[in-house]
mmJSON file of the N, C-alpha and C atoms, coordinates in Angstrom:
{"data_MODEL":{"atom_site":{
"group_PDB":["ATOM","ATOM","ATOM","ATOM","ATOM","ATOM","ATOM","ATOM","ATOM","ATOM","ATOM","ATOM","ATOM","ATOM","ATOM","ATOM","ATOM","ATOM","ATOM","ATOM","ATOM","ATOM","ATOM","ATOM","ATOM","ATOM","ATOM","ATOM","ATOM","ATOM","ATOM","ATOM","ATOM","ATOM","ATOM","ATOM","ATOM","ATOM","ATOM","ATOM","ATOM","ATOM","ATOM","ATOM","ATOM","ATOM","ATOM","ATOM","ATOM","ATOM","ATOM","ATOM","ATOM","ATOM","ATOM","ATOM","ATOM","ATOM","ATOM","ATOM","ATOM","ATOM","ATOM","ATOM","ATOM","ATOM","ATOM","ATOM","ATOM","ATOM","ATOM","ATOM","ATOM","ATOM","ATOM","ATOM","ATOM","ATOM","ATOM","ATOM","ATOM","ATOM","ATOM","ATOM","ATOM","ATOM","ATOM","ATOM","ATOM","ATOM","ATOM","ATOM","ATOM","ATOM","ATOM","ATOM","ATOM","ATOM","ATOM","ATOM","ATOM","ATOM","ATOM","ATOM","ATOM","ATOM","ATOM","ATOM","ATOM","ATOM","ATOM","ATOM","ATOM","ATOM","ATOM","ATOM","ATOM","ATOM","ATOM","ATOM","ATOM","ATOM","ATOM","ATOM","ATOM","ATOM","ATOM","ATOM","ATOM","ATOM","ATOM","ATOM","ATOM","ATOM","ATOM","ATOM","ATOM","ATOM","ATOM","ATOM","ATOM","ATOM","ATOM","ATOM","ATOM","ATOM","ATOM","ATOM","ATOM","ATOM","ATOM","ATOM","ATOM","ATOM","ATOM","ATOM","ATOM","ATOM","ATOM","ATOM","ATOM","ATOM","ATOM","ATOM","ATOM","ATOM","ATOM","ATOM","ATOM","ATOM","ATOM","ATOM","ATOM","ATOM","ATOM","ATOM","ATOM","ATOM","ATOM","ATOM","ATOM","ATOM","ATOM","ATOM","ATOM","ATOM","ATOM","ATOM","ATOM","ATOM","ATOM","ATOM","ATOM","ATOM","ATOM","ATOM","ATOM","ATOM","ATOM","ATOM","ATOM","ATOM","ATOM","ATOM","ATOM","ATOM","ATOM","ATOM","ATOM","ATOM","ATOM","ATOM","ATOM","ATOM","ATOM","ATOM","ATOM","ATOM","ATOM"],
"id":[1,2,3,4,5,6,7,8,9,10,11,12,13,14,15,16,17,18,19,20,21,22,23,24,25,26,27,28,29,30,31,32,33,34,35,36,37,38,39,40,41,42,43,44,45,46,47,48,49,50,51,52,53,54,55,56,57,58,59,60,61,62,63,64,65,66,67,68,69,70,71,72,73,74,75,76,77,78,79,80,81,82,83,84,85,86,87,88,89,90,91,92,93,94,95,96,97,98,99,100,101,102,103,104,105,106,107,108,109,110,111,112,113,114,115,116,117,118,119,120,121,122,123,124,125,126,127,128,129,130,131,132,133,134,135,136,137,138,139,140,141,142,143,144,145,146,147,148,149,150,151,152,153,154,155,156,157,158,159,160,161,162,163,164,165,166,167,168,169,170,171,172,173,174,175,176,177,178,179,180,181,182,183,184,185,186,187,188,189,190,191,192,193,194,195,196,197,198,199,200,201,202,203,204,205,206,207,208,209,210,211,212,213,214,215,216,217,218,219],
"type_symbol":["N","C","C","N","C","C","N","C","C","N","C","C","N","C","C","N","C","C","N","C","C","N","C","C","N","C","C","N","C","C","N","C","C","N","C","C","N","C","C","N","C","C","N","C","C","N","C","C","N","C","C","N","C","C","N","C","C","N","C","C","N","C","C","N","C","C","N","C","C","N","C","C","N","C","C","N","C","C","N","C","C","N","C","C","N","C","C","N","C","C","N","C","C","N","C","C","N","C","C","N","C","C","N","C","C","N","C","C","N","C","C","N","C","C","N","C","C","N","C","C","N","C","C","N","C","C","N","C","C","N","C","C","N","C","C","N","C","C","N","C","C","N","C","C","N","C","C","N","C","C","N","C","C","N","C","C","N","C","C","N","C","C","N","C","C","N","C","C","N","C","C","N","C","C","N","C","C","N","C","C","N","C","C","N","C","C","N","C","C","N","C","C","N","C","C","N","C","C","N","C","C","N","C","C","N","C","C","N","C","C","N","C","C","N","C","C","N","C","C"],
"label_atom_id":["N","CA","C","N","CA","C","N","CA","C","N","CA","C","N","CA","C","N","CA","C","N","CA","C","N","CA","C","N","CA","C","N","CA","C","N","CA","C","N","CA","C","N","CA","C","N","CA","C","N","CA","C","N","CA","C","N","CA","C","N","CA","C","N","CA","C","N","CA","C","N","CA","C","N","CA","C","N","CA","C","N","CA","C","N","CA","C","N","CA","C","N","CA","C","N","CA","C","N","CA","C","N","CA","C","N","CA","C","N","CA","C","N","CA","C","N","CA","C","N","CA","C","N","CA","C","N","CA","C","N","CA","C","N","CA","C","N","CA","C","N","CA","C","N","CA","C","N","CA","C","N","CA","C","N","CA","C","N","CA","C","N","CA","C","N","CA","C","N","CA","C","N","CA","C","N","CA","C","N","CA","C","N","CA","C","N","CA","C","N","CA","C","N","CA","C","N","CA","C","N","CA","C","N","CA","C","N","CA","C","N","CA","C","N","CA","C","N","CA","C","N","CA","C","N","CA","C","N","CA","C","N","CA","C","N","CA","C","N","CA","C","N","CA","C","N","CA","C","N","CA","C","N","CA","C"],
"label_alt_id":[null,null,null,null,null,null,null,null,null,null,null,null,null,null,null,null,null,null,null,null,null,null,null,null,null,null,null,null,null,null,null,null,null,null,null,null,null,null,null,null,null,null,null,null,null,null,null,null,null,null,null,null,null,null,null,null,null,null,null,null,null,null,null,null,null,null,null,null,null,null,null,null,null,null,null,null,null,null,null,null,null,null,null,null,null,null,null,null,null,null,null,null,null,null,null,null,null,null,null,null,null,null,null,null,null,null,null,null,null,null,null,null,null,null,null,null,null,null,null,null,null,null,null,null,null,null,null,null,null,null,null,null,null,null,null,null,null,null,null,null,null,null,null,null,null,null,null,null,null,null,null,null,null,null,null,null,null,null,null,null,null,null,null,null,null,null,null,null,null,null,null,null,null,null,null,null,null,null,null,null,null,null,null,null,null,null,null,null,null,null,null,null,null,null,null,null,null,null,null,null,null,null,null,null,null,null,null,null,null,null,null,null,null,null,null,null,null,null,null],
"label_comp_id":["UNK","UNK","UNK","UNK","UNK","UNK","UNK","UNK","UNK","UNK","UNK","UNK","UNK","UNK","UNK","UNK","UNK","UNK","UNK","UNK","UNK","UNK","UNK","UNK","UNK","UNK","UNK","UNK","UNK","UNK","UNK","UNK","UNK","UNK","UNK","UNK","UNK","UNK","UNK","UNK","UNK","UNK","UNK","UNK","UNK","UNK","UNK","UNK","UNK","UNK","UNK","UNK","UNK","UNK","UNK","UNK","UNK","UNK","UNK","UNK","UNK","UNK","UNK","UNK","UNK","UNK","UNK","UNK","UNK","UNK","UNK","UNK","UNK","UNK","UNK","UNK","UNK","UNK","UNK","UNK","UNK","UNK","UNK","UNK","UNK","UNK","UNK","UNK","UNK","UNK","UNK","UNK","UNK","UNK","UNK","UNK","UNK","UNK","UNK","UNK","UNK","UNK","UNK","UNK","UNK","UNK","UNK","UNK","UNK","UNK","UNK","UNK","UNK","UNK","UNK","UNK","UNK","UNK","UNK","UNK","UNK","UNK","UNK","UNK","UNK","UNK","UNK","UNK","UNK","UNK","UNK","UNK","UNK","UNK","UNK","UNK","UNK","UNK","UNK","UNK","UNK","UNK","UNK","UNK","UNK","UNK","UNK","UNK","UNK","UNK","UNK","UNK","UNK","UNK","UNK","UNK","UNK","UNK","UNK","UNK","UNK","UNK","UNK","UNK","UNK","UNK","UNK","UNK","UNK","UNK","UNK","UNK","UNK","UNK","UNK","UNK","UNK","UNK","UNK","UNK","UNK","UNK","UNK","UNK","UNK","UNK","UNK","UNK","UNK","UNK","UNK","UNK","UNK","UNK","UNK","UNK","UNK","UNK","UNK","UNK","UNK","UNK","UNK","UNK","UNK","UNK","UNK","UNK","UNK","UNK","UNK","UNK","UNK","UNK","UNK","UNK","UNK","UNK","UNK"],
"label_asym_id":["A","A","A","A","A","A","A","A","A","A","A","A","A","A","A","A","A","A","A","A","A","A","A","A","A","A","A","A","A","A","A","A","A","A","A","A","A","A","A","A","A","A","A","A","A","A","A","A","A","A","A","A","A","A","A","A","A","A","A","A","A","A","A","A","A","A","A","A","A","A","A","A","A","A","A","A","A","A","A","A","A","A","A","A","A","A","A","A","A","A","A","A","A","A","A","A","A","A","A","A","A","A","A","A","A","A","A","A","A","A","A","A","A","A","A","A","A","A","A","A","A","A","A","A","A","A","A","A","A","A","A","A","A","A","A","A","A","A","A","A","A","A","A","A","A","A","A","A","A","A","A","A","A","A","A","A","A","A","A","A","A","A","A","A","A","A","A","A","A","A","A","A","A","A","A","A","A","A","A","A","A","A","A","A","A","A","A","A","A","A","A","A","A","A","A","A","A","A","A","A","A","A","A","A","A","A","A","A","A","A","A","A","A","A","A","A","A","A","A"],
"label_entity_id":["1","1","1","1","1","1","1","1","1","1","1","1","1","1","1","1","1","1","1","1","1","1","1","1","1","1","1","1","1","1","1","1","1","1","1","1","1","1","1","1","1","1","1","1","1","1","1","1","1","1","1","1","1","1","1","1","1","1","1","1","1","1","1","1","1","1","1","1","1","1","1","1","1","1","1","1","1","1","1","1","1","1","1","1","1","1","1","1","1","1","1","1","1","1","1","1","1","1","1","1","1","1","1","1","1","1","1","1","1","1","1","1","1","1","1","1","1","1","1","1","1","1","1","1","1","1","1","1","1","1","1","1","1","1","1","1","1","1","1","1","1","1","1","1","1","1","1","1","1","1","1","1","1","1","1","1","1","1","1","1","1","1","1","1","1","1","1","1","1","1","1","1","1","1","1","1","1","1","1","1","1","1","1","1","1","1","1","1","1","1","1","1","1","1","1","1","1","1","1","1","1","1","1","1","1","1","1","1","1","1","1","1","1","1","1","1","1","1","1"],
"label_seq_id":[1,1,1,2,2,2,3,3,3,4,4,4,5,5,5,6,6,6,7,7,7,8,8,8,9,9,9,10,10,10,11,11,11,12,12,12,13,13,13,14,14,14,15,15,15,16,16,16,17,17,17,18,18,18,19,19,19,20,20,20,21,21,21,22,22,22,23,23,23,24,24,24,25,25,25,26,26,26,27,27,27,28,28,28,29,29,29,30,30,30,31,31,31,32,32,32,33,33,33,34,34,34,35,35,35,36,36,36,37,37,37,38,38,38,39,39,39,40,40,40,41,41,41,42,42,42,43,43,43,44,44,44,45,45,45,46,46,46,47,47,47,48,48,48,49,49,49,50,50,50,51,51,51,52,52,52,53,53,53,54,54,54,55,55,55,56,56,56,57,57,57,58,58,58,59,59,59,60,60,60,61,61,61,62,62,62,63,63,63,64,64,64,65,65,65,66,66,66,67,67,67,68,68,68,69,69,69,70,70,70,71,71,71,72,72,72,73,73,73],
"pdbx_PDB_ins_code":[null,null,null,null,null,null,null,null,null,null,null,null,null,null,null,null,null,null,null,null,null,null,null,null,null,null,null,null,null,null,null,null,null,null,null,null,null,null,null,null,null,null,null,null,null,null,null,null,null,null,null,null,null,null,null,null,null,null,null,null,null,null,null,null,null,null,null,null,null,null,null,null,null,null,null,null,null,null,null,null,null,null,null,null,null,null,null,null,null,null,null,null,null,null,null,null,null,null,null,null,null,null,null,null,null,null,null,null,null,null,null,null,null,null,null,null,null,null,null,null,null,null,null,null,null,null,null,null,null,null,null,null,null,null,null,null,null,null,null,null,null,null,null,null,null,null,null,null,null,null,null,null,null,null,null,null,null,null,null,null,null,null,null,null,null,null,null,null,null,null,null,null,null,null,null,null,null,null,null,null,null,null,null,null,null,null,null,null,null,null,null,null,null,null,null,null,null,null,null,null,null,null,null,null,null,null,null,null,null,null,null,null,null,null,null,null,null,null,null],
"Cartn_x":[68.928,69.586,68.916,68.217,67.565,66.611,65.84,64.831,63.471,62.548,61.199,60.482,60.369,59.755,58.236,57.653,56.2,55.777,56.732,56.468,56.345,55.139,54.927,55.451,56.265,56.833,56.872,56.661,56.784,58.191,58.906,60.273,60.943,62.233,63.017,63.123,62.654,62.73,63.605,64.773,65.786,65.27,64.549,64.086,62.964,62.336,61.343,61.986,63.274,64.027,65.074,64.809,65.714,67.109,67.166,68.444,69.245,68.686,69.409,69.294,70.419,70.458,70.265,69.794,69.592,70.897,70.854,72.02,72.212,71.114,71.135,70.219,70.664,69.824,69.829,68.63,68.478,67.781,68.465,67.966,67.497,66.233,65.742,66.051,66.842,67.312,66.455,66.631,66.142,67.275,67.218,68.288,68.476,67.388,67.496,68.061,68.071,68.577,69.882,70.35,71.511,72.755,73.042,74.254,74.168,73.017,72.829,72.888,72.207,72.176,73.559,74.401,75.746,76.802,76.403,77.348,77.003,76.169,75.823,75.222,74.243,73.594,74.56,75.351,76.32,77.271,77.754,78.658,77.966,76.73,75.968,75.8,75.377,75.15,76.455,77.54,78.844,79.421,79.46,80.18,79.35,78.055,77.211,76.435,75.726,74.92,75.794,76.94,77.814,77.05,76.236,75.44,76.347,76.159,77.044,76.974,75.768,75.606,74.649,75.04,74.25,74.19,72.971,72.757,71.941,72.236,71.439,70.999,69.775,69.222,68.207,68.348,67.373,66.468,65.193,64.321,64.079,64.421,64.256,65.536,66.591,67.87,68.348,68.087,68.413,69.904,70.779,72.218,72.767,71.898,72.339,72.677,72.426,72.64,74.101,74.317,75.644,75.508,76.557,76.519,77.87,77.833,79.049,78.903,79.986,80.017,81.033,80.607,81.471,82.198,83.52,84.28,84.821,85.578,86.077,87.086,87.661,88.648,87.962],
"Cartn_y":[9.459,10.696,11.313,12.387,13.137,12.287,11.425,10.609,11.082,11.213,11.652,10.55,10.722,9.692,9.68,10.682,10.695,9.84,9.406,8.575,7.117,6.548,5.151,4.256,3.237,2.353,0.921,-0.005,-1.422,-1.907,-1.18,-1.506,-0.268,-0.367,0.76,0.642,1.657,1.689,2.893,2.619,3.654,4.819,4.53,5.614,6.421,5.902,6.679,7.444,7.215,7.887,8.828,9.328,10.255,9.68,8.383,7.741,7.35,7.526,7.211,5.724,5.125,3.726,3.654,2.525,2.423,2.43,2.931,2.961,1.628,0.912,-0.359,-1.333,-2.577,-3.628,-4.797,-5.296,-6.492,-7.53,-8.622,-9.687,-10.847,-11.255,-12.437,-13.645,-14.561,-15.716,-16.94,-17.916,-19.261,-20.185,-21.454,-22.348,-22.346,-22.155,-22.182,-20.894,-19.79,-18.52,-18.063,-18.761,-18.303,-18.079,-18.987,-18.84,-17.6,-17.34,-16.146,-14.884,-14.904,-13.733,-13.354,-14.344,-14.073,-14.01,-14.239,-14.219,-13.13,-13.472,-12.539,-11.241,-11.348,-10.135,-9.297,-9.957,-9.206,-8.427,-9.055,-8.379,-7.233,-7.437,-6.379,-5.174,-5.424,-4.322,-3.615,-4.354,-3.775,-2.997,-3.597,-3.029,-2.071,-2.329,-1.474,-0.459,-0.957,-0.057,0.776,0.217,0.844,1.063,0.078,0.132,0.033,0.94,1.006,-0.241,-0.754,-1.897,-2.909,-4.174,-5.259,-6.388,-6.837,-7.906,-9.011,-10.255,-11.4,-12.142,-12.677,-13.367,-14.401,-15.602,-16.657,-16.695,-16.296,-16.222,-17.572,-18.662,-19.98,-20.478,-19.657,-19.994,-18.768,-18.716,-17.518,-17.184,-18.114,-17.856,-17.464,-17.157,-16.932,-15.489,-14.562,-13.147,-12.883,-12.286,-11.86,-10.462,-9.671,-8.333,-7.887,-6.958,-6.391,-4.881,-4.196,-2.74,-2.335,-1.51,-1.035,0.218,0.148,1.336,2.032,3.073,3.863,3.108,2.044,1.27,0.137],
"Cartn_z":[-18.25,-18.591,-19.806,-19.58,-20.644,-21.47,-20.796,-21.461,-21.003,-21.94,-21.628,-20.85,-19.544,-18.705,-18.802,-19.442,-19.611,-20.803,-21.6,-22.774,-22.331,-22.414,-22.049,-23.168,-22.811,-23.831,-23.327,-24.239,-23.913,-24.206,-24.995,-25.344,-25.903,-26.115,-26.625,-28.135,-28.844,-30.299,-30.662,-31.19,-31.391,-32.227,-33.317,-34.174,-33.528,-32.48,-31.735,-30.579,-30.356,-29.284,-29.88,-31.072,-31.755,-31.953,-32.263,-32.541,-31.319,-30.156,-28.924,-28.595,-28.244,-27.823,-26.312,-25.788,-24.334,-23.56,-22.329,-21.447,-20.73,-20.506,-19.794,-20.521,-20.654,-21.224,-20.249,-19.932,-19.119,-19.989,-20.235,-21.103,-20.237,-20.388,-19.699,-20.562,-20.009,-20.769,-20.478,-21.328,-21.096,-21.533,-21.177,-21.624,-23.145,-23.893,-25.356,-25.945,-25.181,-25.719,-25.067,-24.041,-23.264,-24.121,-25.026,-25.855,-26.739,-27.31,-28.159,-27.309,-26.146,-25.271,-24.767,-24.476,-23.948,-25.052,-26.282,-27.4,-28.399,-29.37,-30.452,-29.916,-29.023,-28.505,-27.675,-26.832,-26.02,-26.921,-27.968,-28.904,-29.624,-30.049,-30.713,-29.797,-28.56,-27.621,-27.249,-27.207,-26.873,-28.049,-29.218,-30.351,-31.202,-31.332,-32.174,-31.351,-30.336,-29.507,-28.57,-28.152,-27.154,-25.841,-25.467,-24.245,-23.028,-22.084,-20.91,-20.048,-19.814,-18.925,-19.541,-19.499,-20.064,-19.05,-18.752,-17.79,-18.43,-18.048,-18.473,-17.219,-17.281,-16.124,-16.581,-16.05,-16.276,-15.044,-15.173,-13.995,-13.314,-13.967,-13.362,-12.702,-12.765,-12.129,-11.352,-10.057,-9.274,-9.227,-9.598,-9.588,-10.961,-11.893,-13.276,-13.613,-12.726,-13.05,-13.405,-14.583,-15.025,-15.602,-15.488,-16.037,-16.537,-17.486,-18.076,-18.11,-17.847,-17.912,-18.986,-19.894,-20.976,-20.495,-20.474,-20.074,-21.329,-21.139,-22.265,-23.127,-22.599,-23.358,-24.097],
"occupancy":[1.0,1.0,1.0,1.0,1.0,1.0,1.0,1.0,1.0,1.0,1.0,1.0,1.0,1.0,1.0,1.0,1.0,1.0,1.0,1.0,1.0,1.0,1.0,1.0,1.0,1.0,1.0,1.0,1.0,1.0,1.0,1.0,1.0,1.0,1.0,1.0,1.0,1.0,1.0,1.0,1.0,1.0,1.0,1.0,1.0,1.0,1.0,1.0,1.0,1.0,1.0,1.0,1.0,1.0,1.0,1.0,1.0,1.0,1.0,1.0,1.0,1.0,1.0,1.0,1.0,1.0,1.0,1.0,1.0,1.0,1.0,1.0,1.0,1.0,1.0,1.0,1.0,1.0,1.0,1.0,1.0,1.0,1.0,1.0,1.0,1.0,1.0,1.0,1.0,1.0,1.0,1.0,1.0,1.0,1.0,1.0,1.0,1.0,1.0,1.0,1.0,1.0,1.0,1.0,1.0,1.0,1.0,1.0,1.0,1.0,1.0,1.0,1.0,1.0,1.0,1.0,1.0,1.0,1.0,1.0,1.0,1.0,1.0,1.0,1.0,1.0,1.0,1.0,1.0,1.0,1.0,1.0,1.0,1.0,1.0,1.0,1.0,1.0,1.0,1.0,1.0,1.0,1.0,1.0,1.0,1.0,1.0,1.0,1.0,1.0,1.0,1.0,1.0,1.0,1.0,1.0,1.0,1.0,1.0,1.0,1.0,1.0,1.0,1.0,1.0,1.0,1.0,1.0,1.0,1.0,1.0,1.0,1.0,1.0,1.0,1.0,1.0,1.0,1.0,1.0,1.0,1.0,1.0,1.0,1.0,1.0,1.0,1.0,1.0,1.0,1.0,1.0,1.0,1.0,1.0,1.0,1.0,1.0,1.0,1.0,1.0,1.0,1.0,1.0,1.0,1.0,1.0,1.0,1.0,1.0,1.0,1.0,1.0,1.0,1.0,1.0,1.0,1.0,1.0],
"B_iso_or_equiv":[0.0,0.0,0.0,0.0,0.0,0.0,0.0,0.0,0.0,0.0,0.0,0.0,0.0,0.0,0.0,0.0,0.0,0.0,0.0,0.0,0.0,0.0,0.0,0.0,0.0,0.0,0.0,0.0,0.0,0.0,0.0,0.0,0.0,0.0,0.0,0.0,0.0,0.0,0.0,0.0,0.0,0.0,0.0,0.0,0.0,0.0,0.0,0.0,0.0,0.0,0.0,0.0,0.0,0.0,0.0,0.0,0.0,0.0,0.0,0.0,0.0,0.0,0.0,0.0,0.0,0.0,0.0,0.0,0.0,0.0,0.0,0.0,0.0,0.0,0.0,0.0,0.0,0.0,0.0,0.0,0.0,0.0,0.0,0.0,0.0,0.0,0.0,0.0,0.0,0.0,0.0,0.0,0.0,0.0,0.0,0.0,0.0,0.0,0.0,0.0,0.0,0.0,0.0,0.0,0.0,0.0,0.0,0.0,0.0,0.0,0.0,0.0,0.0,0.0,0.0,0.0,0.0,0.0,0.0,0.0,0.0,0.0,0.0,0.0,0.0,0.0,0.0,0.0,0.0,0.0,0.0,0.0,0.0,0.0,0.0,0.0,0.0,0.0,0.0,0.0,0.0,0.0,0.0,0.0,0.0,0.0,0.0,0.0,0.0,0.0,0.0,0.0,0.0,0.0,0.0,0.0,0.0,0.0,0.0,0.0,0.0,0.0,0.0,0.0,0.0,0.0,0.0,0.0,0.0,0.0,0.0,0.0,0.0,0.0,0.0,0.0,0.0,0.0,0.0,0.0,0.0,0.0,0.0,0.0,0.0,0.0,0.0,0.0,0.0,0.0,0.0,0.0,0.0,0.0,0.0,0.0,0.0,0.0,0.0,0.0,0.0,0.0,0.0,0.0,0.0,0.0,0.0,0.0,0.0,0.0,0.0,0.0,0.0,0.0,0.0,0.0,0.0,0.0,0.0],
"pdbx_formal_charge":[null,null,null,null,null,null,null,null,null,null,null,null,null,null,null,null,null,null,null,null,null,null,null,null,null,null,null,null,null,null,null,null,null,null,null,null,null,null,null,null,null,null,null,null,null,null,null,null,null,null,null,null,null,null,null,null,null,null,null,null,null,null,null,null,null,null,null,null,null,null,null,null,null,null,null,null,null,null,null,null,null,null,null,null,null,null,null,null,null,null,null,null,null,null,null,null,null,null,null,null,null,null,null,null,null,null,null,null,null,null,null,null,null,null,null,null,null,null,null,null,null,null,null,null,null,null,null,null,null,null,null,null,null,null,null,null,null,null,null,null,null,null,null,null,null,null,null,null,null,null,null,null,null,null,null,null,null,null,null,null,null,null,null,null,null,null,null,null,null,null,null,null,null,null,null,null,null,null,null,null,null,null,null,null,null,null,null,null,null,null,null,null,null,null,null,null,null,null,null,null,null,null,null,null,null,null,null,null,null,null,null,null,null,null,null,null,null,null,null],
"auth_seq_id":[1,1,1,2,2,2,3,3,3,4,4,4,5,5,5,6,6,6,7,7,7,8,8,8,9,9,9,10,10,10,11,11,11,12,12,12,13,13,13,14,14,14,15,15,15,16,16,16,17,17,17,18,18,18,19,19,19,20,20,20,21,21,21,22,22,22,23,23,23,24,24,24,25,25,25,26,26,26,27,27,27,28,28,28,29,29,29,30,30,30,31,31,31,32,32,32,33,33,33,34,34,34,35,35,35,36,36,36,37,37,37,38,38,38,39,39,39,40,40,40,41,41,41,42,42,42,43,43,43,44,44,44,45,45,45,46,46,46,47,47,47,48,48,48,49,49,49,50,50,50,51,51,51,52,52,52,53,53,53,54,54,54,55,55,55,56,56,56,57,57,57,58,58,58,59,59,59,60,60,60,61,61,61,62,62,62,63,63,63,64,64,64,65,65,65,66,66,66,67,67,67,68,68,68,69,69,69,70,70,70,71,71,71,72,72,72,73,73,73],
"auth_comp_id":["UNK","UNK","UNK","UNK","UNK","UNK","UNK","UNK","UNK","UNK","UNK","UNK","UNK","UNK","UNK","UNK","UNK","UNK","UNK","UNK","UNK","UNK","UNK","UNK","UNK","UNK","UNK","UNK","UNK","UNK","UNK","UNK","UNK","UNK","UNK","UNK","UNK","UNK","UNK","UNK","UNK","UNK","UNK","UNK","UNK","UNK","UNK","UNK","UNK","UNK","UNK","UNK","UNK","UNK","UNK","UNK","UNK","UNK","UNK","UNK","UNK","UNK","UNK","UNK","UNK","UNK","UNK","UNK","UNK","UNK","UNK","UNK","UNK","UNK","UNK","UNK","UNK","UNK","UNK","UNK","UNK","UNK","UNK","UNK","UNK","UNK","UNK","UNK","UNK","UNK","UNK","UNK","UNK","UNK","UNK","UNK","UNK","UNK","UNK","UNK","UNK","UNK","UNK","UNK","UNK","UNK","UNK","UNK","UNK","UNK","UNK","UNK","UNK","UNK","UNK","UNK","UNK","UNK","UNK","UNK","UNK","UNK","UNK","UNK","UNK","UNK","UNK","UNK","UNK","UNK","UNK","UNK","UNK","UNK","UNK","UNK","UNK","UNK","UNK","UNK","UNK","UNK","UNK","UNK","UNK","UNK","UNK","UNK","UNK","UNK","UNK","UNK","UNK","UNK","UNK","UNK","UNK","UNK","UNK","UNK","UNK","UNK","UNK","UNK","UNK","UNK","UNK","UNK","UNK","UNK","UNK","UNK","UNK","UNK","UNK","UNK","UNK","UNK","UNK","UNK","UNK","UNK","UNK","UNK","UNK","UNK","UNK","UNK","UNK","UNK","UNK","UNK","UNK","UNK","UNK","UNK","UNK","UNK","UNK","UNK","UNK","UNK","UNK","UNK","UNK","UNK","UNK","UNK","UNK","UNK","UNK","UNK","UNK","UNK","UNK","UNK","UNK","UNK","UNK"],
"auth_asym_id":["A","A","A","A","A","A","A","A","A","A","A","A","A","A","A","A","A","A","A","A","A","A","A","A","A","A","A","A","A","A","A","A","A","A","A","A","A","A","A","A","A","A","A","A","A","A","A","A","A","A","A","A","A","A","A","A","A","A","A","A","A","A","A","A","A","A","A","A","A","A","A","A","A","A","A","A","A","A","A","A","A","A","A","A","A","A","A","A","A","A","A","A","A","A","A","A","A","A","A","A","A","A","A","A","A","A","A","A","A","A","A","A","A","A","A","A","A","A","A","A","A","A","A","A","A","A","A","A","A","A","A","A","A","A","A","A","A","A","A","A","A","A","A","A","A","A","A","A","A","A","A","A","A","A","A","A","A","A","A","A","A","A","A","A","A","A","A","A","A","A","A","A","A","A","A","A","A","A","A","A","A","A","A","A","A","A","A","A","A","A","A","A","A","A","A","A","A","A","A","A","A","A","A","A","A","A","A","A","A","A","A","A","A","A","A","A","A","A","A"],
"auth_atom_id":["N","CA","C","N","CA","C","N","CA","C","N","CA","C","N","CA","C","N","CA","C","N","CA","C","N","CA","C","N","CA","C","N","CA","C","N","CA","C","N","CA","C","N","CA","C","N","CA","C","N","CA","C","N","CA","C","N","CA","C","N","CA","C","N","CA","C","N","CA","C","N","CA","C","N","CA","C","N","CA","C","N","CA","C","N","CA","C","N","CA","C","N","CA","C","N","CA","C","N","CA","C","N","CA","C","N","CA","C","N","CA","C","N","CA","C","N","CA","C","N","CA","C","N","CA","C","N","CA","C","N","CA","C","N","CA","C","N","CA","C","N","CA","C","N","CA","C","N","CA","C","N","CA","C","N","CA","C","N","CA","C","N","CA","C","N","CA","C","N","CA","C","N","CA","C","N","CA","C","N","CA","C","N","CA","C","N","CA","C","N","CA","C","N","CA","C","N","CA","C","N","CA","C","N","CA","C","N","CA","C","N","CA","C","N","CA","C","N","CA","C","N","CA","C","N","CA","C","N","CA","C","N","CA","C","N","CA","C","N","CA","C","N","CA","C","N","CA","C","N","CA","C","N","CA","C"],
"pdbx_PDB_model_num":[1,1,1,1,1,1,1,1,1,1,1,1,1,1,1,1,1,1,1,1,1,1,1,1,1,1,1,1,1,1,1,1,1,1,1,1,1,1,1,1,1,1,1,1,1,1,1,1,1,1,1,1,1,1,1,1,1,1,1,1,1,1,1,1,1,1,1,1,1,1,1,1,1,1,1,1,1,1,1,1,1,1,1,1,1,1,1,1,1,1,1,1,1,1,1,1,1,1,1,1,1,1,1,1,1,1,1,1,1,1,1,1,1,1,1,1,1,1,1,1,1,1,1,1,1,1,1,1,1,1,1,1,1,1,1,1,1,1,1,1,1,1,1,1,1,1,1,1,1,1,1,1,1,1,1,1,1,1,1,1,1,1,1,1,1,1,1,1,1,1,1,1,1,1,1,1,1,1,1,1,1,1,1,1,1,1,1,1,1,1,1,1,1,1,1,1,1,1,1,1,1,1,1,1,1,1,1,1,1,1,1,1,1,1,1,1,1,1,1]
}}}
C-alpha cells in the first residue's frame, strides 16, 4: 500500500521509508531463536510497530508456520 516498488531493498529500514513500519513481517526461526521470535519480537511488532500481520517459520520444520493478525482491539 503506497510503497515505492521501484526501490530495491534487502530489508525494511523505517527511516528510509519515511517513518513507515512494515505491514507484514515474516520471521525465519531456528530452534535457538524461536522463543525470542515468538516472545520479545512478537510483542515489539505488535505493541510498537503495530504490524498488521506477523508470521514465524522454521524452514527445517514444515509444520512450524504460525501467524498473528493485529485487529483494531
